[in-house]
C-alpha positions as CSV (number, residue, x, y, z in Angstrom):
1,M,50.1,0.0,-43.5
2,P,53.9,-0.4,-43.5
3,R,55.9,1.6,-40.9
4,P,57.8,4.5,-42.5
5,R,61.5,3.9,-42.8
6,L,64.4,6.3,-42.9
7,A,68.0,6.6,-42.0
8,Y,70.0,9.1,-39.9
9,L,73.4,9.8,-41.2
10,Y,76.1,11.2,-38.9
11,S,79.6,12.2,-39.4
12,R,80.3,10.6,-36.0
13,Y,77.9,8.7,-33.7
14,P,77.3,8.7,-30.9
15,V,78.8,11.9,-29.4
16,V,78.1,12.4,-25.7
17,S,77.1,16.0,-26.0
18,Q,74.5,15.5,-28.8
19,T,71.8,14.1,-26.5
20,F,69.2,15.9,-28.6
21,C,69.9,13.5,-31.5
22,D,69.2,10.5,-29.3
23,S,66.0,12.1,-27.9
24,E,64.7,12.8,-31.4
25,M,65.3,9.3,-32.7
26,L,63.8,7.7,-29.6
27,A,60.7,9.8,-30.1
28,L,60.4,8.9,-33.8
29,E,60.6,5.3,-33.0
30,G,57.9,5.8,-30.4
31,M,55.8,7.4,-33.2
32,G,56.1,4.3,-35.4
33,F,59.1,5.0,-37.5
34,D,61.7,2.3,-38.3
35,L,65.2,3.9,-38.2
36,E,68.6,2.9,-39.3
37,V,71.7,4.9,-38.1
38,F,74.8,5.3,-40.2
39,S,78.0,6.8,-39.0
40,L,80.9,7.8,-41.3
41,N,83.4,7.6,-38.5
42,P,83.7,5.7,-35.2
43,P,82.7,7.5,-32.0
44,P,85.4,9.5,-30.2
45,D,85.4,7.3,-27.1
46,S,83.6,4.3,-25.4
47,F,81.4,6.4,-23.1
48,R,77.6,6.1,-23.7
49,H,74.5,7.5,-22.1
50,E,72.4,4.8,-20.6
51,R,69.3,5.5,-22.6
52,L,71.0,4.5,-25.9
53,D,70.1,0.9,-25.0
54,R,66.5,1.9,-25.6
55,L,67.2,2.7,-29.3
56,R,65.9,-0.1,-31.5
57,A,67.8,1.1,-34.6
58,E,70.9,-0.7,-35.7
59,I,74.0,1.5,-35.9
60,H,76.0,0.9,-39.1
61,Y,79.7,1.8,-39.4
62,P,81.8,1.7,-42.6
63,A,84.3,-0.8,-43.8
64,P,88.0,0.0,-43.4
65,E,89.3,2.8,-45.6
66,E,91.1,0.5,-48.0
67,V,87.9,-1.3,-48.7
68,R,86.0,1.9,-49.5
69,D,88.9,2.9,-51.8
70,A,88.7,-0.4,-53.6
71,Q,85.0,0.0,-54.1
72,A,85.6,3.5,-55.5
73,K,87.8,2.0,-58.2
74,Q,84.8,0.2,-59.7
75,P,83.9,1.6,-63.1
76,E,80.3,2.2,-62.0
77,F,81.5,4.6,-59.3
78,E,83.1,6.9,-61.8
79,A,80.3,6.7,-64.2
80,K,77.6,7.7,-61.7
81,L,79.6,10.1,-59.5
82,G,82.6,11.2,-61.4
83,A,81.0,14.3,-62.9
84,L,79.7,15.6,-59.6
85,I,83.1,15.0,-58.0
86,K,84.8,17.1,-60.7
87,D,82.2,19.8,-60.4
88,H,82.7,20.1,-56.6
89,D,86.5,20.0,-56.9
90,Q,86.3,23.0,-59.3
91,R,83.7,25.0,-57.4
92,Y,84.7,24.3,-53.8
93,G,88.3,23.2,-54.0
94,K,90.2,20.0,-53.2
95,S,90.1,20.7,-49.5
96,F,86.4,19.7,-49.4
97,K,87.4,16.2,-50.4
98,A,84.5,15.6,-52.8
99,R,85.9,12.2,-53.8
100,T,86.0,11.0,-50.2
101,R,82.4,12.2,-49.7
102,A,81.3,10.4,-52.9
103,R,83.2,7.2,-51.9
104,N,81.4,7.1,-48.5
105,A,78.0,7.6,-50.2
106,W,78.8,4.8,-52.7
107,H,79.8,2.5,-49.8
108,F,76.6,3.0,-47.8
109,A,74.2,3.1,-50.8
110,S,73.9,-0.7,-51.3
111,R,73.2,-1.2,-47.6
112,L,70.6,1.6,-47.5
113,R,68.8,-0.1,-50.5
114,A,68.9,-3.5,-48.8
115,L,67.4,-1.9,-45.7
116,G,64.5,-0.4,-47.6
117,V,65.6,3.2,-47.0
118,K,65.1,6.0,-49.6
119,H,65.3,9.1,-47.4
120,V,68.3,10.1,-45.2
121,H,68.3,12.8,-42.5
122,V,71.5,14.4,-41.3
123,H,72.3,16.5,-38.2
124,F,74.7,19.4,-38.9
125,A,75.6,20.9,-42.2
126,N,78.9,19.1,-42.4
127,R,80.7,16.4,-44.3
128,A,77.8,14.0,-43.7
129,T,75.4,16.4,-45.5
130,H,78.0,16.8,-48.2
131,S,78.0,13.0,-48.6
132,A,74.2,13.2,-48.8
133,L,74.5,15.3,-52.0
134,F,76.2,12.2,-53.6
135,L,73.5,9.9,-52.2
136,K,70.9,12.0,-54.0
137,K,72.8,11.4,-57.2
138,L,72.4,7.7,-56.5
139,G,68.6,7.9,-56.1
140,F,68.1,8.9,-52.5
141,T,66.5,12.0,-51.0
142,F,67.7,13.8,-47.9
143,S,67.0,16.5,-45.4
144,F,69.2,18.0,-42.7
145,T,69.2,19.9,-39.4
146,A,71.4,23.0,-39.4
147,H,72.5,24.0,-35.9
148,A,75.0,26.8,-35.4
149,Q,78.8,26.4,-35.6
150,D,78.3,23.9,-38.4
151,F,77.0,26.3,-41.1
152,M,78.2,29.5,-39.5
153,V,81.9,28.5,-39.2
154,D,82.8,24.9,-39.8
155,L,81.4,24.2,-43.3
156,G,83.6,27.0,-44.7
157,S,81.5,27.6,-47.9
158,D,78.3,29.5,-48.2
159,D,78.0,28.2,-51.8
160,L,78.1,24.6,-50.6
161,L,75.5,25.4,-48.0
162,R,73.3,26.9,-50.7
163,E,73.6,23.7,-52.7
164,M,72.8,21.6,-49.7
165,V,69.7,23.6,-49.0
166,R,68.6,23.6,-52.7
167,E,69.0,19.9,-53.2
168,S,67.4,18.9,-49.8
169,E,63.7,18.0,-49.3
170,F,63.6,20.3,-46.4
171,V,66.0,22.0,-43.8
172,V,65.4,22.2,-40.1
173,A,66.6,25.3,-38.2
174,V,66.7,24.8,-34.4
175,S,65.7,28.4,-33.6
176,D,64.2,31.5,-35.2
177,F,67.7,33.1,-35.0
178,S,69.3,30.3,-37.1
179,R,66.4,30.2,-39.5
180,G,66.9,33.9,-40.2
181,L,70.6,33.3,-40.9
182,L,69.8,30.4,-43.2
183,C,67.2,32.3,-45.1
184,Q,69.5,35.3,-45.5
185,T,72.4,33.1,-46.7
186,C,70.3,30.9,-49.0
187,P,67.7,33.2,-50.6
188,G,64.7,31.8,-52.4
189,N,64.4,28.8,-50.0
190,D,62.4,30.2,-47.2
191,A,59.5,27.8,-47.7
192,K,61.7,24.7,-47.2
193,I,63.6,26.1,-44.2
194,L,61.6,25.1,-41.1
195,R,62.0,26.2,-37.5
196,I,61.7,23.1,-35.3
197,Y,63.2,23.3,-31.8
198,N,65.3,20.5,-30.4
199,G,63.0,18.8,-28.0
200,I,63.5,16.5,-25.0
201,E,61.3,14.2,-23.0
202,L,60.6,16.7,-20.2
203,D,59.1,14.1,-17.8
204,D,62.3,12.1,-17.9
205,F,63.9,14.8,-15.7
206,P,63.6,15.1,-11.9
207,V,61.9,17.9,-10.0
208,A,64.6,20.1,-8.4
209,R,64.1,22.1,-5.2
210,P,65.4,25.6,-6.3
211,G,63.8,27.2,-3.2
212,A,65.7,25.1,-0.7
213,S,67.1,27.5,2.0
214,D,70.4,25.6,2.5
215,V,73.6,27.5,1.6
216,P,75.8,27.9,-0.4
217,L,73.9,28.7,-3.6
218,R,74.3,25.5,-5.6
219,L,74.9,26.3,-9.3
220,V,75.3,23.7,-12.1
221,S,76.5,24.2,-15.7
222,V,76.9,21.7,-18.5
223,G,78.9,22.0,-21.7
224,R,82.1,21.3,-23.5
225,L,85.1,23.1,-22.1
226,I,85.6,25.3,-25.2
227,E,85.8,29.0,-25.8
228,F,82.2,29.8,-26.8
229,K,80.7,28.1,-23.7
230,G,82.2,31.1,-21.8
231,F,83.3,29.3,-18.6
232,Q,86.4,31.5,-18.6
233,H,84.0,34.4,-17.8
234,L,81.9,32.6,-15.3
235,I,84.8,31.8,-13.0
236,P,85.5,35.5,-12.4
237,S,81.8,36.0,-11.6
238,I,82.1,33.4,-8.8
239,A,85.1,35.3,-7.5
240,L,83.0,38.5,-7.4
241,L,80.3,36.7,-5.5
242,K,82.9,35.5,-3.0
243,Q,84.1,39.1,-2.6
244,K,80.6,40.2,-1.9
245,G,80.2,37.6,0.8
246,V,77.7,35.5,-1.3
247,Q,78.3,31.8,-0.7
248,A,78.0,29.9,-4.0
249,E,79.2,26.6,-5.3
250,L,79.6,26.0,-9.1
251,R,79.7,22.5,-10.5
252,I,80.7,22.3,-14.2
253,I,80.0,19.1,-16.1
254,G,81.9,18.5,-19.3
255,T,85.3,17.8,-20.9
256,G,87.3,19.7,-23.5
257,P,90.6,21.3,-24.5
258,A,90.1,24.3,-22.1
259,R,90.2,22.2,-19.0
260,D,93.9,23.0,-18.0
261,E,93.3,26.7,-18.6
262,L,90.2,26.7,-16.5
263,E,91.9,24.7,-13.7
264,A,94.7,27.3,-13.6
265,Q,92.1,30.1,-13.5
266,I,90.3,28.5,-10.6
267,A,93.6,28.0,-8.7
268,N,94.8,31.5,-9.3
269,A,91.5,32.9,-8.0
270,G,91.6,30.7,-5.0
271,L,88.3,29.1,-5.9
272,Q,89.1,25.4,-5.4
273,K,86.3,25.0,-2.9
274,E,83.8,27.0,-4.8
275,V,84.3,25.7,-8.4
276,K,84.5,22.0,-9.3
277,L,85.2,20.6,-12.8
278,L,83.4,17.3,-12.7
279,G,84.4,16.0,-16.1
280,M,82.2,13.7,-18.2
281,R,79.0,12.5,-16.7
282,S,76.3,10.2,-18.0
283,Q,72.8,11.5,-18.6
284,E,71.5,9.9,-15.4
285,Q,74.4,11.5,-13.4
286,I,73.6,14.9,-15.0
287,K,70.0,14.6,-13.9
288,A,71.1,13.9,-10.3
289,E,73.2,17.0,-10.4
290,L,70.4,19.1,-11.7
291,A,68.0,17.7,-9.0
292,E,70.3,19.0,-6.3
293,A,70.8,22.5,-7.8
294,H,69.3,25.8,-6.9
295,A,69.9,27.3,-10.4
296,F,71.4,26.5,-13.8
297,V,74.0,28.9,-15.4
298,L,75.4,29.0,-18.9
299,P,77.7,31.9,-19.8
300,S,77.7,31.5,-23.6
301,I,79.6,33.9,-25.8
302,V,80.5,34.3,-29.5
303,D,84.1,33.0,-29.9
304,S,87.0,34.4,-31.8
305,K,85.9,32.4,-34.9
306,G,82.4,33.6,-34.8
307,A,81.0,30.3,-33.4
308,S,78.5,30.2,-30.6
309,D,75.7,28.3,-29.0
310,I,72.4,28.7,-30.8
311,L,69.8,26.8,-28.7
312,P,71.6,24.8,-25.9
313,T,69.7,21.7,-25.0
314,V,71.1,21.8,-21.5
315,I,69.0,24.9,-20.9
316,T,65.9,23.0,-21.8
317,E,66.9,20.1,-19.5
318,A,67.3,22.6,-16.6
319,M,63.9,24.1,-17.4
320,A,62.5,20.5,-17.3
321,C,63.8,20.3,-13.7
322,R,62.1,23.6,-12.8
323,L,65.3,25.4,-12.3
324,P,65.8,29.1,-13.0
325,V,68.3,29.8,-15.7
326,V,71.0,32.5,-15.9
327,S,72.5,32.9,-19.3
328,T,73.4,35.4,-22.0
329,T,71.7,37.1,-24.9
330,V,73.6,35.1,-27.5
331,A,71.8,33.8,-30.6
332,G,68.6,31.8,-29.8
333,I,69.0,31.8,-26.0
334,P,66.5,34.6,-25.6
335,E,63.9,32.3,-27.3
336,M,64.5,29.9,-24.4
337,V,65.0,32.1,-21.4
338,R,62.5,34.9,-20.9
339,H,64.3,37.6,-18.9
340,G,62.7,38.2,-15.5
341,E,60.2,35.5,-16.0
342,T,62.0,32.1,-16.5
343,G,65.4,33.3,-15.6
344,L,67.9,36.2,-16.0
345,L,69.9,37.2,-19.1
346,V,73.1,39.3,-19.2
347,E,75.3,40.4,-22.1
348,P,78.0,37.9,-23.1
349,K,81.3,38.4,-21.2
350,D,79.6,40.7,-18.6
351,E,81.2,39.1,-15.6
352,A,79.9,41.7,-13.2
353,G,76.4,41.5,-14.6
354,M,76.5,37.7,-14.3
355,A,77.6,38.0,-10.7
356,E,74.8,40.4,-10.0
357,A,72.2,38.1,-11.5
358,L,73.5,35.1,-9.4
359,A,73.5,37.3,-6.3
360,Q,69.8,38.2,-7.0
361,L,68.9,34.5,-7.1
362,A,70.9,33.7,-4.0
363,A,69.0,36.4,-2.0
364,Q,65.5,35.3,-3.2
365,P,64.6,31.6,-2.9
366,E,61.0,32.4,-3.8
367,L,62.1,34.0,-7.0
368,R,64.0,30.9,-7.9
369,V,60.9,28.8,-7.4
370,R,58.7,31.2,-9.4
371,M,61.1,31.3,-12.3
372,G,61.7,27.6,-12.3
373,Q,57.9,26.9,-12.5
374,A,57.5,29.4,-15.3
375,G,60.5,27.9,-17.2
376,R,58.9,24.4,-17.0
377,K,55.6,25.8,-18.4
378,H,57.5,27.5,-21.2
379,A,59.4,24.3,-22.0
380,D,56.1,22.3,-22.1
381,T,54.8,24.7,-24.8
382,L,57.9,24.8,-27.0
383,F,60.4,22.0,-26.3
384,A,58.3,18.9,-25.4
385,L,59.2,16.0,-27.8
386,S,55.5,15.5,-28.5
387,V,55.6,18.9,-30.1
388,T,59.0,19.0,-31.8
389,A,59.2,15.4,-32.9
390,G,55.6,15.5,-34.0
391,A,56.3,18.4,-36.3
392,L,59.4,16.7,-37.7
393,G,57.6,13.4,-38.2
394,E,55.0,15.0,-40.4
395,H,57.7,16.2,-42.8
396,F,59.3,12.7,-42.7
397,R,56.0,11.0,-43.6
398,K,55.7,13.1,-46.7
399,A,59.3,12.4,-47.7
400,V,59.1,8.6,-47.2
401,Q,55.6,7.9,-48.6
402,S,56.8,5.1,-50.9
403,A,59.7,3.2,-49.3
404,P,60.8,-0.2,-50.7
405,K,60.5,-3.3,-48.6
406,R,63.3,-4.0,-46.1
407,V,65.2,-7.2,-47.0
408,E,65.6,-9.5,-44.0
409,A,68.8,-11.5,-43.8
410,P,68.2,-14.8,-41.9
411,I,71.6,-16.2,-42.8
412,V,74.8,-14.6,-41.5
413,Y,78.3,-15.7,-42.4
414,V,81.0,-14.7,-39.9
415,I,84.5,-14.5,-41.4
416,N,87.6,-13.7,-39.5
417,Q,90.0,-13.1,-42.5
418,V,89.3,-11.8,-46.0
419,D,91.7,-13.7,-48.2
420,A,91.7,-15.7,-51.5
421,E,89.5,-18.4,-49.9
422,V,86.6,-15.9,-49.5
423,S,86.4,-15.6,-53.3
424,A,84.5,-18.9,-53.2
425,L,81.5,-17.0,-51.9
426,Q,81.2,-15.2,-55.2
427,A,78.6,-17.8,-56.3
428,I,76.2,-16.7,-53.5
429,A,77.1,-13.0,-53.2
430,N,73.8,-11.9,-54.8
431,E,71.7,-13.8,-52.3
432,E,69.6,-11.2,-50.6
433,R,68.9,-13.4,-47.6
434,L,72.6,-13.6,-46.8
435,R,74.8,-11.2,-44.9
436,V,78.6,-11.7,-44.8
437,L,80.3,-10.0,-41.9
438,T,84.0,-9.9,-41.0
439,G,86.2,-8.5,-38.3
440,G,89.4,-9.4,-40.0
441,T,91.9,-7.5,-42.0
442,A,91.5,-6.8,-45.7
443,D,95.0,-7.6,-47.1
444,E,94.0,-9.3,-50.3
445,L,91.2,-7.3,-51.8
446,S,92.5,-7.9,-55.3
447,E,91.3,-11.5,-54.8
448,V,87.7,-10.3,-54.1
449,S,85.3,-9.6,-56.9
450,P,83.4,-6.2,-56.9
451,T,80.1,-8.0,-56.2
452,L,81.5,-9.8,-53.2
453,L,83.4,-6.7,-52.0
454,N,80.1,-4.8,-51.9
455,K,78.5,-7.7,-50.1
456,L,81.0,-7.8,-47.2
457,E,80.3,-5.9,-44.0
458,W,82.9,-5.1,-41.4
459,I,82.2,-5.0,-37.7
460,P,82.9,-1.7,-36.0
461,D,86.3,-0.8,-34.5
462,A,87.5,-1.5,-30.9
463,V,85.9,1.7,-29.5
464,V,82.4,0.6,-30.3
465,L,83.1,-3.0,-29.2
466,E,84.5,-1.8,-25.9
467,S,81.5,0.5,-25.3
468,L,79.1,-2.5,-25.6
469,W,81.4,-4.7,-23.5
470,L,81.3,-2.1,-20.7
471,R,77.5,-1.6,-20.9
472,R,76.3,-5.2,-21.1
473,T,77.2,-6.3,-17.6
474,G,74.9,-9.4,-17.6
475,W,76.4,-10.7,-20.9
476,R,79.9,-9.9,-19.7
477,Q,79.4,-12.0,-16.6
478,Q,77.9,-14.8,-18.6
479,I,80.9,-14.8,-20.9
480,E,83.3,-14.9,-17.9
481,K,81.6,-18.1,-16.8
482,L,81.8,-19.6,-20.3
483,R,85.5,-18.9,-20.3
484,G,85.9,-21.2,-17.3
485,A,84.0,-24.0,-19.1
486,I,86.3,-23.9,-22.1
487,G,89.4,-24.2,-20.1
488,D,92.9,-22.9,-20.8
489,A,93.4,-24.3,-24.3
490,L,92.7,-20.8,-25.7
491,E,94.8,-17.8,-24.8
492,G,93.0,-15.2,-22.8
493,E,93.7,-12.3,-25.2
494,E,92.2,-14.2,-28.1
495,F,89.2,-15.3,-26.1
496,Y,88.3,-11.7,-25.0
497,R,88.9,-10.4,-28.5
498,Q,86.4,-12.9,-29.9
499,A,84.0,-12.3,-26.9
500,R,83.8,-8.6,-27.7
501,R,82.9,-9.4,-31.3
502,A,80.4,-12.0,-30.2
503,M,78.7,-9.4,-28.0
504,W,78.3,-7.0,-30.9
505,Y,76.9,-9.8,-33.1
506,A,74.5,-10.7,-30.4
507,E,73.3,-7.1,-30.1
508,S,73.1,-6.3,-33.8
509,L,72.1,-9.4,-35.7
510,P,68.5,-9.9,-34.3
511,K,67.7,-6.4,-35.5
512,R,68.0,-7.6,-39.1
513,G,66.1,-10.9,-38.7
514,A,69.0,-13.2,-38.3
515,K,68.2,-16.9,-37.6
516,I,71.3,-18.8,-38.6
517,V,74.9,-17.6,-37.7
518,H,77.5,-19.5,-39.6
519,A,81.2,-19.8,-38.7
520,Y,82.9,-19.8,-42.1
521,R,86.1,-21.4,-40.9
522,S,87.4,-22.8,-37.6
523,D,88.8,-19.5,-36.5
524,A,85.3,-18.1,-36.2
525,V,83.8,-21.0,-34.2
526,L,84.5,-19.5,-30.8
527,C,82.9,-16.2,-31.7
528,V,79.8,-17.9,-33.1
529,W,79.5,-20.3,-30.2
530,L,79.4,-17.3,-27.8
531,V,76.7,-15.7,-30.0
532,K,74.6,-18.8,-29.5
533,K,75.1,-18.7,-25.7
534,L,74.0,-15.0,-25.6
535,T,71.1,-15.2,-28.0
536,N,70.1,-18.8,-28.6
537,L,70.2,-18.2,-32.4
538,R,71.0,-21.3,-34.4
539,V,74.6,-21.7,-35.3
540,T,76.5,-23.7,-37.9
541,A,80.2,-24.1,-38.8
542,A,82.5,-25.3,-41.5
543,I,85.8,-26.8,-40.3
544,E,88.7,-27.0,-42.8
545,D,91.4,-29.7,-43.0
546,T,94.0,-29.0,-40.2
547,P,91.9,-26.3,-38.4
548,T,93.5,-23.2,-36.9
549,L,91.6,-23.6,-33.6
550,S,92.8,-26.6,-31.6
551,R,90.9,-29.9,-32.1
552,A,90.4,-30.2,-28.3
553,T,88.7,-26.8,-28.1
554,L,86.6,-27.6,-31.2
555,A,85.5,-30.9,-29.7
556,K,84.1,-29.0,-26.7
557,L,82.3,-26.3,-28.8
558,L,80.9,-28.1,-31.9
559,P,78.4,-30.3,-30.1
560,D,76.4,-27.1,-29.4
561,F,76.1,-26.4,-33.2
562,D,73.0,-27.2,-35.2
563,L,74.8,-28.2,-38.3
564,I,78.5,-28.6,-39.2
565,S,80.7,-29.7,-42.1
566,V,84.0,-31.1,-40.9
567,S,86.8,-31.8,-43.4
568,D,89.4,-32.7,-40.7
569,E,89.5,-36.5,-40.3
570,K,91.1,-36.4,-36.9
571,L,88.4,-34.1,-35.5
572,R,85.6,-36.1,-37.1
573,G,86.9,-39.1,-35.2
574,T,86.6,-37.4,-31.9
575,L,83.0,-36.2,-32.4
576,S,80.3,-38.5,-31.2
577,K,77.7,-37.9,-33.9
578,N,78.0,-38.8,-37.6
579,I,79.3,-35.7,-39.4
580,E,79.2,-35.0,-43.1
581,D,82.0,-33.3,-45.0
582,V,79.7,-31.2,-47.2
583,L,82.1,-28.4,-48.1
584,K,85.4,-30.4,-48.4
585,L,87.5,-27.5,-47.1
586,Q,91.2,-27.7,-47.6
587,K,93.8,-26.4,-45.2
588,P,93.9,-22.5,-45.4
589,P,96.9,-20.9,-47.2
590,T,100.1,-20.7,-45.2
591,H,103.3,-18.7,-45.7
592,R,106.9,-19.8,-45.9
593,K,110.0,-17.7,-45.5
594,L,112.7,-17.6,-48.2
595,N,116.1,-15.9,-47.6
596,L,118.1,-14.8,-50.6
597,G,121.1,-13.2,-49.1
598,P,120.1,-9.9,-47.5
599,V,116.6,-10.2,-49.1
600,K,113.9,-11.9,-47.1
601,L,110.7,-12.9,-48.8
602,K,107.4,-14.2,-47.5
603,L,105.8,-16.6,-50.0
604,R,102.3,-17.9,-49.9
605,N,101.6,-21.6,-50.2
606,T,98.2,-22.1,-51.8
607,A,96.3,-25.2,-52.7
608,P,95.4,-25.7,-56.4
609,A,92.5,-23.5,-57.4
610,E,89.1,-25.2,-57.6
611,D,85.6,-24.1,-58.4
612,R,83.7,-24.3,-55.2
613,S,80.5,-22.6,-56.5
614,A,78.3,-25.7,-56.4
615,L,79.5,-26.7,-52.9
616,E,78.8,-23.2,-51.5
617,R,75.4,-23.1,-53.1
618,V,74.5,-26.5,-51.7
619,W,75.6,-25.5,-48.2
620,L,73.6,-22.2,-48.3
621,E,70.5,-24.0,-49.3
622,K,70.9,-26.3,-46.3
623,L,71.1,-23.2,-44.1
624,I,68.1,-21.6,-45.7
625,S,66.1,-24.8,-45.2
626,L,67.3,-24.9,-41.5
627,S,66.2,-21.3,-41.0
628,Q,62.7,-22.2,-42.1
629,T,62.2,-24.9,-39.5
630,Q,61.1,-24.5,-35.9
631,S,63.8,-24.3,-33.3
632,P,63.9,-27.5,-31.1
């Protein structure tokens, strides 16, 4: 029986604070689902939690905006999505950017089909879920998880929310509180609005020692430094404890716009020794902080815009560690923390009440232990991934009962520059077994046919590449050694730019069944050579007349390639083996400057146009044949 396939679509992925998304996807993969991850935007920074390396799914990012704009000018786009764009503009207003949402759906639709995906799930009722409405128009189904601030404040339209709910297969609410709000706002949809808590792998967390008798009382809190997390009300509570003679230390993990304000508040209260803002921490570092704590505290409030926490995952993580939890009565938190049993609850903004609750725990180590144990038992019942992901998986299985076969792509072309030369690939653009990836600019899209434009995939931006570069220590060290083997013929800046791209290719291509990686021109040879060294995939190359990479460097790299076509006669003479010139590539276009008085022009020198269709088809057949043979 084929494994069920679906895609997760995010507005931005990964986001450090959204660990519940990672937990959910890892659990589904463990249950036998094949996942693909699509992100409409690059992540905000290069920081990653360590466990993301366990995710088997490939993360797909969109092409540059000008490419998506060009795709949206194709007649089929307007024919299929134009009416819905007009309808949304009229009903919700131009500020909801219906055309942009449709453009993004159109851009990802062809890749979703190639990957055998028919159902898409979205976290948060936001622009990604808005995009999913257009994906449905293109033949896909979708579901989404509504959290809190997303549908309560950020979305900005209850009418749009009602359309999202109506058109979805099902909607997940992360608490009874939020399900009640959704059912109230979207009447008639109660049957499809499900309450499924965000779960975590409870046994991944260490066992804390809340009853340890050492002082001061060690408190930990985790959350973005924003208004509705309520840290501005927790700091005065620590000041009240200090006035009462209760020794306590608070360690706050997280970043956000309120940091300067909180630092000033700490200084003004003279709490520099008692309160520490630790900034961003990885998941493993957070676990270490929880393991050393006596209690977890989260002073959530409803902010000035009406936003709040609904079901904070950090509370579940603290319960997994057997820590007592002190929090507030906001939204779904009482579903997590049973007052007097697993922790203590106070009213939001009640600084004196919070101080009293913390003082109670400081005075009674045995109470901390009892509440921590009760909290873990409560978490085992409601928030274990086996429970939450199991329930979600059942709904996904119903939604993806008949998924098309995923198309493997054993041949991958690597292109550094999208220009007129790329139009030669039009003849093979419909080949399902071929992927064409580029990291270059898209300056001459008018030269590229719609079919080929839809075929091209762009590697992600520098933030994603840097994240992988920092995480893959072993690969990075290997690349450093290879740098020495090449010598100084190549500038360091260019080498490391290509090295970061190569690492991304090495990470991503095997997930789609790649067997042959082809350097389309000499400027991609270094990158592809590094891919071979990192993965041992077979590699091929086509070298044009008068290559852009130096002949000396090419002479060092090309002997490691499995198949090459070399049009440059000087280079062929330096290579020891007999090399064919299958593709007969000319020198790439150059530019010359022309000054006409004060006017300066940059003119393009191009070779006479020729039909290369037959040559490209012959070369591709060679690569397909090579991919079907055993590696030496």
